[in-house]
NUMARLUM-738990 format. One line per 10 residues: number of its first residue (from 1); their letters; for each residue x, y, z of C-alpha. Coordinates in steps of 0.1 Angstrom, whole numbers. Example, Ala and Ser with C-alpha at 12.3 -4.5 7.8 and 13.67 -1.06 7.14 Angstrom:
2
1> as> 123/-45/78 | 137/-11/71 $
// end
This chain:
330
1> mravqltavn> 1838/2141/855 | 1872/2128/844 | 1887/2138/811 | 1918/2139/791 | 1933/2174/792 | 1961/2188/770 | 1975/2216/791 | 2005/2226/768 | 2024/2212/739 | 2030/2175/746 $
11> qleiaevpnp> 2015/2177/781 | 1986/2153/788 | 1969/2146/820 | 1937/2129/833 | 1919/2157/851 | 1887/2163/871 | 1867/2189/852 | 1831/2203/856 | 1803/2182/841 | 1789/2199/810 $
21> aagadevvid> 1753/2213/809 | 1730/2213/779 | 1722/2247/763 | 1689/2253/745 | 1696/2232/714 | 1721/2208/729 | 1723/2173/745 | 1746/2158/771 | 1759/2124/763 | 1774/2099/788 $
31> lraaalnhrd> 1802/2086/766 | 1808/2048/766 | 1838/2050/742 | 1858/2074/721 | 1885/2069/695 | 1917/2087/685 | 1926/2102/652 | 1959/2116/639 | 1943/2150/645 | 1944/2144/682 $
41> vwiklgqyag> 1981/2136/681 | 1989/2167/660 | 1970/2188/686 | 1990/2172/714 | 2023/2179/696 | 2013/2216/689 | 2011/2210/651 | 1975/2221/645 | 1959/2254/638 | 1939/2272/664 $
51> lkwpcipgsd> 1955/2256/694 | 1942/2265/729 | 1951/2253/763 | 1937/2235/782 | 1916/2215/758 | 1898/2182/758 | 1906/2164/725 | 1887/2137/707 | 1864/2138/677 | 1849/2103/678 $
61> gagvvtsvgs> 1824/2091/704 | 1794/2070/712 | 1772/2070/743 | 1738/2076/758 | 1718/2109/759 | 1713/2118/796 | 1701/2154/794 | 1685/2177/768 | 1682/2214/763 | 1650/2234/763 $
71> nvsrdllgre> 1645/2232/725 | 1652/2195/722 | 1627/2166/723 | 1628/2146/755 | 1624/2115/733 | 1662/2116/729 | 1667/2108/765 | 1682/2073/770 | 1689/2069/733 | 1722/2052/722 $
81> vviypaldwg> 1739/2075/698 | 1770/2082/677 | 1783/2117/672 | 1787/2134/639 | 1820/2153/644 | 1817/2181/618 | 1803/2213/631 | 1788/2240/609 | 1795/2224/576 | 1772/2248/559 $
91> peqkaqdpsf> 1745/2245/532 | 1767/2233/503 | 1774/2196/496 | 1804/2205/474 | 1825/2220/502 | 1824/2232/538 | 1818/2268/550 | 1847/2289/564 | 1830/2285/598 | 1834/2247/597 $
101> siiglprdgt> 1852/2231/627 | 1856/2197/642 | 1847/2185/677 | 1878/2183/698 | 1892/2218/690 | 1881/2245/696 | 1850/2228/712 | 1858/2203/739 | 1860/2167/726 | 1850/2132/733 $
111> laqqivvpak> 1880/2120/755 | 1859/2125/786 | 1831/2108/806 | 1806/2133/792 | 1802/2157/763 | 1777/2184/753 | 1770/2188/716 | 1742/2203/694 | 1713/2179/692 | 1716/2178/654 $
121> qvspkpahls> 1751/2162/658 | 1737/2129/671 | 1724/2099/652 | 1712/2064/664 | 1741/2040/671 | 1740/2011/645 | 1725/1983/665 | 1750/1957/652 | 1780/1976/666 | 1795/1974/700 $
131> weqaaalpla> 1803/2007/718 | 1839/2004/708 | 1831/1998/672 | 1806/2026/671 | 1831/2050/686 | 1856/2040/659 | 1832/2050/631 | 1825/2088/629 | 1855/2109/617 | 1874/2082/598 $
141> gvtayravif> 1842/2066/584 | 1827/2098/570 | 1860/2110/556 | 1865/2077/538 | 1829/2076/525 | 1831/2111/511 | 1865/2104/494 | 1855/2071/479 | 1818/2075/471 | 1811/2112/467 $
151> rakvsrgerv> 1844/2125/454 | 1859/2095/435 | 1825/2079/427 | 1839/2044/428 | 1817/2020/409 | 1815/1982/404 | 1843/1966/385 | 1867/1995/388 | 1903/1989/401 | 1911/2009/432 $
161> lisgigggva> 1945/2015/450 | 1945/2026/486 | 1979/2037/500 | 1990/2033/536 | 1966/2006/547 | 1963/2002/584 | 1951/2036/594 | 1914/2042/602 | 1904/2062/571 | 1923/2039/547 $
171> lfalqfavaa> 1906/2008/562 | 1872/2023/559 | 1881/2033/523 | 1889/1997/516 | 1856/1985/532 | 1835/2010/513 | 1852/2003/479 | 1848/1966/484 | 1812/1971/492 | 1808/1991/460 $
181> gaevwvtsss> 1820/1961/440 | 1855/1974/432 | 1887/1954/429 | 1909/1969/456 | 1947/1968/460 | 1967/1984/489 | 2001/1996/498 | 2019/1994/532 | 2053/1992/547 | 2041/1960/565 $
191> dekiaraqql> 2035/1927/548 | 2014/1917/578 | 1991/1947/572 | 1987/1938/536 | 1978/1902/545 | 1952/1915/570 | 1938/1939/543 | 1933/1909/521 | 1912/1893/548 | 1889/1924/546 $
201> gakgginyta> 1885/1920/508 | 1916/1935/492 | 1927/1915/462 | 1964/1921/468 | 1990/1947/478 | 2026/1958/476 | 2052/1968/502 | 2062/2003/493 | 2096/1999/509 | 2106/1974/482 $
211> pdwaatlrer> 2128/1987/453 | 2107/1999/423 | 2075/1989/441 | 2053/2009/417 | 2065/1990/386 | 2061/1957/404 | 2025/1966/414 | 2017/1976/378 | 2030/1942/366 | 2008/1924/391 $
221> agtfdvivds> 1976/1945/389 | 1978/1968/359 | 1969/2005/364 | 1941/2019/386 | 1909/2038/379 | 1909/2053/414 | 1937/2060/438 | 1931/2070/474 | 1960/2087/492 | 1966/2106/524 $
231> aggdgfeali> 2004/2107/525 | 2017/2128/495 | 2054/2133/498 | 2080/2116/477 | 2058/2086/468 | 2031/2107/451 | 2046/2105/417 | 2047/2067/419 | 2009/2069/425 | 2005/2090/394 $
241> daaapgariv> 2025/2064/374 | 2000/2038/387 | 1970/2057/374 | 1951/2046/343 | 1943/2072/316 | 1913/2092/329 | 1918/2080/365 | 1908/2099/396 | 1933/2105/425 | 1915/2115/457 $
251> ifgatrgnpp> 1936/2129/485 | 1925/2137/521 | 1958/2143/539 | 1995/2150/535 | 2012/2131/563 | 2045/2130/543 | 2041/2166/531 | 2038/2181/497 | 2052/2162/467 | 2086/2177/458 $
261> ilpmrkvfwr> 2076/2178/421 | 2041/2175/406 | 2046/2159/372 | 2021/2181/354 | 2027/2166/319 | 2017/2132/332 | 1986/2146/348 | 1973/2165/318 | 1984/2141/290 | 1967/2112/307 $
271> qlsvlgstmg> 1936/2132/316 | 1939/2126/353 | 1917/2142/379 | 1932/2151/413 | 1904/2155/439 | 1907/2170/473 | 1884/2158/501 | 1880/2167/537 | 1857/2151/563 | 1821/2149/551 $
281> spddwaamla> 1789/2168/550 | 1756/2160/568 | 1744/2143/536 | 1777/2122/535 | 1772/2113/572 | 1736/2101/567 | 1745/2081/536 | 1775/2066/553 | 1754/2054/583 | 1728/2040/559 $
291> evertklvpv> 1756/2021/541 | 1770/2008/574 | 1735/1995/583 | 1729/1980/548 | 1761/1961/547 | 1765/1955/584 | 1800/1969/581 | 1821/1966/612 | 1849/1991/619 | 1883/1976/625 $
301> vsdvlplera> 1895/1982/661 | 1932/1978/668 | 1934/1985/705 | 1910/1993/734 | 1923/2011/765 | 1905/2027/795 | 1905/2064/799 | 1931/2062/826 | 1956/2049/800 | 1949/2076/774 $
311> aeafarmeqg> 1986/2086/774 | 1994/2050/763 | 1967/2052/736 | 1983/2084/723 | 2018/2068/723 | 2005/2039/702 | 1990/2063/677 | 2023/2082/675 | 2042/2050/669 | 2020/2042/639 $
321> gqfgkivvtm> 2019/2004/642 | 1981/2000/647 | 1958/1983/622 | 1925/2000/627 | 1913/2025/653 | 1926/2030/688 | 1896/2032/712 | 1894/2046/747 | 1866/2034/770 | 1850/2053/798 $
// end
């Protein structure tokens, strides 16, 4: 089969590799589409823990089960499925086990024509989604669902701020928060992305490159019950200033690094809760898929490229101009 292989730091090629075979509790999936995450870019750039070469990246995928292991029901053969990318989460809903990992490193990932995964990692593909849309769902969808629904517990009528709209997780966070009945505002460095977020249900937004943007946002929208952030860095204190007394700030990344200063007095005096969130448990995954089915939510797909143009797909992700998920088809 053909697959994306990372052979060293910043070295990507399309290679012929052996077809995978199903072990006792596993299935082989003919992938129809896969999607990129920032994690894949960090692996390519050598900026991720546990690197190994060569490796097949990719955590998101959807396809058809074509082979099953000895302990797996043959009823799965021919089923259209999406892949739950979290391996060995463990028994606790509150946090993952130390053995937790994500498909795409160290286990070979979805940027290939086929993949073998434990049978428990597959779920029926939502019927209203295309292959490209289904492939865009797993990692970003479950990450956003856990952050917004399980950790922040967003409820109807609350005011929610989502930073950095345009990335896959942020867009899913917008969609889940809107579905929960919240009033959602967004930030971005692009006025066009803010306008497109409003088409998805955001009430408004602010360009964070503008001078004193946080004060302008508070004048327009007031303060926020929930703030969802994956950037950190210099702008984190502005988010704390935008939080209402008793607000919850949920973070699932740090693309701009750690805040230079954490204003602890603001946090404790205003009774703020800062909540960390990573990926999602099997319970989060099942609940997220049920919500997608209930609301007929459609993931936002930015670009679709064939496997042979995977290097271009990575380049687009590194440039950061996408609005939604970048998908690779097989």
